[in-house]
N, C-alpha and C positions, 0 to 999 in steps of 0.2 A: 504494501499501499505504499502511495506515495503522500507525504505529509511537508507542510512548510519546513523547510530546514533539512530534509530527508531525502535524501536518492537513494532509489531502489531499481532494480532490474524490470520490475513490473509496473506498470499504470493501470489504476483501480480507481474508479470514481465513488466518492463517499455518497453521492445520491443515486438513486434508484427509482426508476418508473415502473409502475407496475399496469400500466395500461393495458389491458388486453391480455393479461396474465391468466392463463389456466391452468388448473390443477387437476388430476384424476386420482381420485382416492378409492379406496376398495370401500366396499358397501360397509363393513362393519368399522370401520375408521370414521367414516361420515357419519354412521349412527351414534357412534360414541361423541363424536364434537356435537351433534344435535343434543345430545343427551346432557350433556356438560353446559351447554347455553342456555337450554330449558330451566335445569335448576338454578341456574345462576338469575335468570329473569325471577324465577319464583321466590328465590331468598330475598332480592332487591323488593319485589311486591310486597312480602311478607312483613319487610320492615317499615312500609308505607303506613299512613293512616287510611283507615277504610272509608273517613269521611271526606268530601270535596266541596269545598266553595261553589257557587253557581257558576263563576269563571273557568274553575278547573274540571266542573261537570261538563260544560259546555265543550271544554278542549278534547275531555277523554270522549264526548259523543261525537266529536268532528262536526257540530252545529254552532250557531251563532249565540250567544247569550241572551240575544233577544227572543230567541225561539223559546228557549227554556222559561222566560219572563211569561211569555204568552200562550204558550203550551203548559196546562196544569198538569199533563197526566202521568206525567216521570214523577216516580216517588221521590217525595222531597221530606223533610223534620226540620220544624221551626225551632230554633233554642236561642233564648235570649235576644230576640229581635233578627237573628240571622236564619239564611236558609242553608240546609246543608242537606246533601245526598250521599248516599250510602252506595259505595262503587258494586257490592254485589248486588245491591237490589236493582241498579241501573241496569247491570249483567243479565237480570231475571226479566227485567221489564222489557229489554232487548228482545229477548228470547222469544217472549211471549206475543209480540208484537207484529 
């Protein structure tokens, strides 16, 4: 590897471009990677609060906040003047819709 102040017989760039890179993996290796990613996502989601504010719930559902304000069919809870949405209840509500 060539660095400033060093001279070597090899020329190696420290920058790499991965555009268009394709890697073929055996199915069992691919499935292990998928399992590890899924476990990591589950762990991170478990650490988050199940309660969402209206803007968070709108982002979670992929709709504008105004839709939640107008459409009162989404399950919500009022607490201390705030409107909160439970992530699991929103998931169930979507499945039932």
